[in-house]
C-alpha positions in Angstrom: -27.2 -86.0 50.7 -27.1 -83.4 53.1 -25.5 -83.7 56.6 -25.3 -82.0 59.8 -22.4 -79.9 60.2 -20.4 -81.3 63.4 -19.2 -79.0 65.7 -15.9 -80.3 65.2 -14.8 -82.5 62.9 -11.6 -84.6 62.7 -11.1 -88.2 61.1 -7.7 -89.8 62.0 -6.4 -93.5 60.7 -3.6 -94.7 62.0 -1.5 -97.3 60.5 1.6 -98.8 62.2 3.2 -101.8 59.8 5.4 -104.4 60.6 7.9 -102.0 60.3 7.0 -99.8 63.4 9.1 -98.1 65.2 11.0 -100.0 68.2 10.3 -97.1 70.1 6.5 -97.4 69.5 6.9 -101.2 69.5 5.0 -101.6 73.6 2.8 -104.6 74.6 -0.5 -103.8 72.8 -2.6 -103.0 76.0 0.1 -100.6 77.3 -0.1 -98.6 73.6 -4.0 -98.4 73.5 -3.5 -96.9 76.7 -0.8 -94.8 75.8 -3.3 -93.6 72.3 -6.0 -93.4 74.7 -4.7 -91.2 77.2 -2.7 -89.0 74.1 -6.2 -88.8 72.1 -8.3 -87.8 75.7 -5.6 -85.1 76.0 -6.2 -84.0 72.6 -10.2 -84.2 73.5 -10.2 -81.5 76.5 -8.5 -79.1 73.8 -11.6 -79.6 71.7 -10.5 -82.4 69.4 -14.0 -84.8 68.0 -13.5 -87.6 65.9 -13.6 -91.2 65.2 -9.9 -92.9 65.5 -8.8 -95.9 64.3 -5.3 -97.4 64.8 -4.0 -100.9 63.5 -0.5 -102.6 63.9 0.2 -105.4 61.1 -3.4 -105.9 60.2 -4.8 -106.2 64.2 -6.9 -103.6 65.0 -5.4 -101.9 68.7 -7.7 -99.2 68.9 -11.2 -97.8 67.8 -13.4 -95.9 69.7 -14.9 -91.9 69.2 -13.9 -89.1 71.1 -15.7 -86.4 71.8 -19.2 -84.6 70.7 -20.4 -84.9 67.5 -23.3 -82.1 68.0 -22.6 -80.2 71.6 -25.7 -78.5 71.7 -28.0 -81.8 71.4 -25.2 -83.5 73.5 -24.7 -86.4 71.1 -21.2 -88.4 71.1 -18.8 -89.7 68.4 -19.4 -93.1 68.1 -16.4 -95.3 66.2 -19.5 -95.5 63.4 -20.4 -92.3 63.3 -20.5 -90.9 59.2 -18.6 -87.3 59.0 -18.6 -85.0 56.2 -15.2 -85.4 54.7 -15.8 -82.0 52.8 -13.1 -81.9 50.0 -10.9 -84.4 50.7 -12.9 -86.0 48.7 -11.6 -83.8 45.9 -8.6 -86.0 46.1 -10.6 -89.3 45.3 -12.3 -87.3 42.4 -9.3 -86.5 40.5 -8.0 -89.9 41.5 -11.0 -91.7 39.7 -10.8 -89.2 36.4 -7.1 -90.1 35.9 -8.3 -93.7 36.6 -11.1 -93.9 34.0 -8.7 -91.7 31.6 -5.5 -94.8 32.2 -8.9 -97.2 31.3 -9.1 -95.1 27.5 -13.0 -94.1 29.2 -12.2 -90.5 29.5 -9.6 -88.0 28.5 -9.0 -84.7 30.2 -9.1 -82.7 26.7 -12.9 -84.5 26.9 -15.8 -81.3 26.4 -18.4 -81.7 29.0 -20.6 -82.3 25.8 -18.9 -85.7 25.6 -20.9 -86.4 28.8 -24.1 -84.1 28.6 -26.9 -83.4 26.1 -28.2 -79.5 25.7 -25.1 -78.2 27.5 -25.3 -74.2 27.0 -23.4 -72.6 24.8 -20.9 -70.9 26.8 -20.2 -74.3 28.5 -19.7 -76.2 25.4 -15.8 -76.3 25.4 -15.1 -76.3 28.8 -12.7 -79.7 29.5 -12.5 -82.1 32.4 -9.1 -80.6 32.3 -10.3 -77.5 33.2 -12.8 -78.3 35.8 -10.4 -80.3 37.9 -8.2 -77.4 37.6 -11.1 -75.1 38.6 -10.4 -72.7 35.7 -13.6 -73.5 34.4 -16.0 -70.8 35.7 -18.4 -72.5 38.0 -19.6 -70.9 40.7 -18.2 -72.3 44.3 -21.6 -74.1 45.1 -24.8 -74.6 43.1 -27.2 -74.6 45.8 -28.5 -72.5 48.9 -26.9 -74.2 51.9 -23.0 -74.5 51.1 -23.2 -78.0 49.7 -25.7 -79.5 51.9 -28.6 -79.2 49.8 -30.2 -82.8 49.0 -30.7 -83.1 45.4 -30.2 -86.3 43.0 -27.7 -86.6 40.2 -29.8 -85.4 37.6 -31.1 -82.3 39.1 -27.5 -81.3 40.6 -25.9 -81.4 36.8 -28.7 -79.3 35.7 -28.4 -77.2 38.0 -24.4 -76.8 37.3 -24.6 -76.3 33.7 -27.7 -73.7 34.3 -25.5 -71.5 36.2 -24.5 -68.4 34.4 -20.2 -68.9 34.5 -17.9 -66.2 37.0 -15.5 -66.0 34.0 -14.7 -66.9 30.5 -13.1 -70.8 30.7 -9.9 -70.5 30.7 -9.3 -67.1 31.9 -8.4 -67.6 35.8 -8.7 -70.0 38.7 -11.6 -69.9 41.1 -12.3 -72.6 43.6 -15.6 -74.6 42.9 -17.3 -77.7 44.5 -19.9 -77.1 42.0 -17.5 -78.4 38.9 -16.0 -81.2 41.4 -19.6 -82.1 41.7 -20.1 -82.3 38.1 -16.9 -84.5 37.9 -18.6 -86.9 40.2 -21.3 -86.9 37.7 -18.9 -87.9 35.1 -17.7 -90.6 37.5 -20.7 -91.9 37.5 -22.1 -91.9 34.1 -18.7 -93.2 32.4 -17.9 -95.8 35.0 -21.5 -97.3 35.6 -21.0 -97.3 39.5 -21.9 -94.7 42.1 -19.2 -92.7 43.5 -18.4 -93.8 46.5 -17.1 -97.2 45.4 -15.7 -96.8 42.6 -13.5 -94.1 43.7 -12.5 -95.9 46.9 -11.0 -98.8 44.8 -9.1 -97.1 43.4 -7.5 -96.2 46.7 -7.9 -99.8 48.3 -6.1 -101.6 45.5 -3.2 -99.2 44.6 -0.3 -101.1 44.3 2.2 -100.9 47.9 
C-alpha cells in the first residue's frame, strides 16, 4: 500500500526488563521526565518518531515527537503509522525460515513451486537466490519506488514479467521486488496475510 514518506523517520522501542541497570532504576515519574527531556533534545536536532518505553511490562513513556509531515505541519502521534522500509526484510526472511522449519517450503524450491506460468528465464530461480538477492530481479517493480498501490496478484505478475538484470546466481544486486515476491509466497503457503504471520514469529520467539 502506498504511503507518503515522512521528512524524517524513526521508530524506537526500548524495553526495560526487571534486570534494568541500577543506574537507570529511577522512580517512574523521574525516569519518564528524564527520557522525555532527552528525546526533546533529539527533536531539536531533527528527530521525529514514536517512542515506547516499558519497564517490567509497564509502559513508562509512549508519545509521538516531532513532525510526520513538515510541509503540512502534521505532528507525530503515538499511534502514527510509519513506513519502516527494509526492516521488513528481516521479518520476511524469518517467515520463510519458519515455513521451512514447518516443512512447508524449502529454500531450494523454485518459483514454479508456487506460481503458474513462470517465464522460462525465471523457472529455475530458487527461494534461496531471492533471499540472497542473487535472483536477478530489479530493485523495484513500479514507478514510485515501491510506493505504488497494487494487489498481490498484480505485484507477482509484474515482478515475474520483468526482464532480469542478470542470469540468476551470477552476482548479487539488492532487490525489493524479490522480497515482495517472497511476501506473496509467505501468504500463499501460510494461508495468512503477511503482517500477522511474520509478526507472530517475533512475538512468539523463545526467550
